[in-house]
ZATIMAR-518052 format. One line per 4 residues: number of its first residue (from 1); for each residue z negated, y negated, x of C-alpha. Coordinates in steps of 0.02 Angstrom, whole numbers, plus 50000, padded with zeros to 5 digits. Example, Ala and Ser with C-alpha at 12.3 -4.5 7.8 and 13.67 -1.06 7.14 Angstrom:
2
1) 49610 50225 50615 | 49643 50053 50684
This chain:
288
1) 46162 53311 49089 | 46307 53402 49008 | 46305 53401 48819 | 46248 53565 48743
5) 46368 53656 48624 | 46223 53697 48509 | 46091 53581 48440 | 45925 53570 48529
9) 45773 53464 48506 | 45659 53471 48355 | 45656 53660 48354 | 45778 53761 48250
13) 45694 53931 48269 | 45581 54007 48137 | 45396 53976 48160 | 45296 54122 48228
17) 45110 54096 48209 | 45001 54148 48354 | 44836 54239 48325 | 44709 54123 48247
21) 44544 54137 48157 | 44545 54141 47969 | 44560 53966 47898 | 44500 53926 47723
25) 44632 53891 47594 | 44673 53707 47584 | 44699 53716 47398 | 44653 53579 47280
29) 44759 53448 47366 | 44782 53302 47247 | 44958 53269 47187 | 45004 53090 47229
33) 45144 53009 47128 | 45288 52976 47246 | 45368 52831 47155 | 45302 52659 47112
37) 45251 52638 46931 | 45323 52464 46916 | 45492 52402 46974 | 45472 52328 47148
41) 45502 52144 47170 | 45634 52088 47292 | 45568 52042 47463 | 45632 51911 47581
45) 45700 51959 47752 | 45541 51886 47824 | 45429 52003 47722 | 45314 52115 47825
49) 45394 52283 47862 | 45249 52376 47781 | 45296 52303 47611 | 45481 52346 47617
53) 45547 52467 47488 | 45474 52580 47354 | 45449 52764 47387 | 45579 52884 47320
57) 45532 53051 47244 | 45561 53218 47328 | 45730 53284 47272 | 45787 53400 47410
61) 45841 53580 47391 | 45810 53714 47522 | 45924 53855 47576 | 45771 53959 47627
65) 45628 53898 47518 | 45450 53947 47563 | 45309 53957 47436 | 45165 53865 47520
69) 45059 53883 47364 | 44926 53751 47337 | 44962 53683 47511 | 45142 53639 47464
73) 45211 53485 47552 | 45271 53428 47381 | 45091 53378 47346 | 45112 53240 47475
77) 45199 53079 47430 | 45304 53028 47580 | 45447 53138 47636 | 45579 53109 47770
81) 45707 53188 47884 | 45755 53201 48066 | 45936 53195 48122 | 46047 53204 48274
85) 46233 53208 48305 | 46237 53384 48233 | 46220 53312 48058 | 46385 53218 48083
89) 46414 53065 47975 | 46260 53041 47867 | 46268 52958 47697 | 46102 52869 47713
93) 46105 52795 47538 | 46116 52970 47462 | 45984 53036 47580 | 45869 52894 47530
97) 45899 52921 47345 | 45858 53105 47363 | 45687 53072 47435 | 45700 53023 47619
101) 45581 52878 47648 | 45588 52890 47837 | 45701 52961 47972 | 45671 53009 48151
105) 45834 52994 48246 | 45881 53086 48405 | 45904 52956 48542 | 45897 53036 48713
109) 45862 53191 48812 | 45830 53212 48996 | 45871 53062 49103 | 46054 53032 49066
113) 46104 53093 48894 | 46117 52979 48742 | 46151 53055 48572 | 46324 52984 48527
117) 46270 52954 48346 | 46106 52867 48388 | 46153 52685 48368 | 46256 52718 48211
121) 46114 52816 48132 | 45987 52686 48191 | 46079 52544 48105 | 46129 52637 47948
125) 45958 52713 47913 | 45882 52539 47919 | 46019 52467 47808 | 45983 52602 47677
129) 45799 52557 47674 | 45722 52701 47772 | 45585 52675 47899 | 45659 52735 48063
133) 45598 52797 48229 | 45679 52875 48383 | 45640 53035 48475 | 45669 53099 48651
137) 45695 53282 48696 | 45594 53310 48854 | 45688 53396 48996 | 45577 53491 49117
141) 45699 53474 49263 | 45689 53283 49274 | 45544 53170 49319 | 45445 53095 49178
145) 45472 52919 49243 | 45661 52938 49243 | 45658 53002 49066 | 45546 52861 49005
149) 45659 52732 49087 | 45812 52811 49004 | 45732 52808 48832 | 45676 52627 48853
153) 45850 52578 48911 | 45930 52649 48753 | 45805 52626 48611 | 45778 52447 48551
157) 45603 52377 48541 | 45600 52316 48361 | 45467 52258 48239 | 45445 52382 48098
161) 45508 52535 48192 | 45402 52692 48186 | 45317 52747 48348 | 45427 52839 48474
165) 45418 53028 48481 | 45414 53146 48630 | 45488 53315 48581 | 45410 53451 48690
169) 45460 53633 48669 | 45530 53782 48761 | 45716 53791 48725 | 45825 53936 48778
173) 45986 53838 48746 | 45946 53703 48873 | 46025 53711 49046 | 45850 53685 49116
177) 45760 53852 49119 | 45606 53788 49208 | 45436 53817 49127 | 45307 53717 49224
181) 45124 53761 49227 | 45013 53694 49089 | 44937 53571 49212 | 45108 53505 49262
185) 45166 53495 49080 | 45017 53388 49033 | 45038 53278 49185 | 45222 53245 49151
189) 45191 53211 48966 | 45055 53086 49007 | 45166 52989 49128 | 45306 52980 48999
193) 45192 52930 48854 | 45098 52799 48954 | 45260 52714 49002 | 45324 52712 48823
197) 45159 52648 48755 | 45159 52504 48879 | 45336 52456 48831 | 45335 52477 48641
201) 45153 52438 48609 | 45137 52598 48505 | 45056 52762 48549 | 45194 52896 48551
205) 45190 53042 48430 | 45199 53218 48501 | 45319 53338 48415 | 45300 53522 48457
209) 45327 53701 48401 | 45205 53848 48393 | 45247 53937 48556 | 45244 53779 48661
213) 45083 53722 48578 | 45002 53891 48612 | 45051 53885 48796 | 45009 53704 48833
217) 44933 53593 48699 | 44786 53677 48615 | 44636 53565 48641 | 44739 53428 48726
221) 44786 53249 48681 | 44658 53238 48542 | 44682 53050 48525 | 44871 53063 48501
225) 44960 53087 48334 | 45049 53254 48316 | 45206 53305 48222 | 45199 53494 48196
229) 45336 53618 48155 | 45274 53750 48033 | 45410 53818 47921 | 45324 53978 47862
233) 45143 53925 47837 | 45036 53768 47822 | 44996 53685 47990 | 44812 53728 47968
237) 44861 53912 47982 | 44982 53892 48128 | 44887 53760 48228 | 44705 53787 48177
241) 44596 53634 48200 | 44736 53518 48254 | 44746 53349 48170 | 44924 53302 48120
245) 45021 53153 48057 | 45190 53232 48015 | 45232 53409 47962 | 45407 53479 47983
249) 45404 53607 47843 | 45586 53658 47834 | 45737 53674 47947 | 45850 53723 47803
253) 45847 53574 47687 | 45999 53531 47582 | 46051 53355 47534 | 46200 53264 47461
257) 46188 53148 47611 | 46236 53276 47744 | 46351 53424 47767 | 46250 53578 47809
261) 46063 53591 47833 | 45936 53460 47881 | 45754 53461 47938 | 45628 53406 47807
265) 45463 53323 47851 | 45313 53251 47762 | 45182 53120 47806 | 44997 53168 47797
269) 44930 53038 47677 | 44958 52946 47515 | 45066 52794 47482 | 44931 52670 47533
273) 44904 52759 47698 | 45091 52767 47727 | 45112 52580 47702 | 44970 52546 47822
277) 45044 52662 47953 | 45223 52600 47929 | 45158 52423 47945 | 45092 52456 48119
281) 44917 52528 48098 | 44919 52692 48193 | 44814 52838 48139 | 44774 53019 48178
285) 44767 53118 48016 | 44646 53256 47969 | 44683 53435 48017 | 44689 53501 47838
């Protein structure tokens, strides 16, 4: 597939909420401290991945800040980023110091495109102490099996890596304009996810945006973890009733580690839950 002159994958557009019933305010969320109280002891290279590294505090700025009120993502302890070649050369140490505890890195899209920065970002994120995972932008004009094989060919199977992500969305910048039926979308996603789960031993995470979710995913894949884009309102307002593990709350983050803007994300849970998840225990978080 020819490389696209504009970034795609992990949606860049503003969130537009679809009609939904009124959802009670999710106020009263406890504020969890995002840094360890005591200085962490040094760990050997053989230490379990779940114990590696203290959390760093949120320190990002935002070019287009949103006031989420009592549901602010800042009330959650574990923040991270997602990157692709469009971020250029990333200073991972600065990104980590500013509050990125994890990174999802663009690996592949379709059945023949590899992000040219993937392996560099994969190595350097790990060296800087971030938990890392890889994502695949799903291309609706290729078979699911071909795409799964391409991802598996290019993304190492490594202890300590976060679960793989399938990025499903409608994207007007892609050369593929096809929009399959809901039934076909679900079928293709299942084939792709089953193949990845067999290979990596981890259930894939589903990343999506509001319009694609509305058209295809409401009420589906209830036993899969979701990563939801909601940059104008809390996920409980945009995806009512949907349990989620990660929330992409900004596409306009600013960091000393990158030139330009970067997507900001947060994990649904406290530090203890993060360490359990990052150590290999998968979970599906609550909807609120």
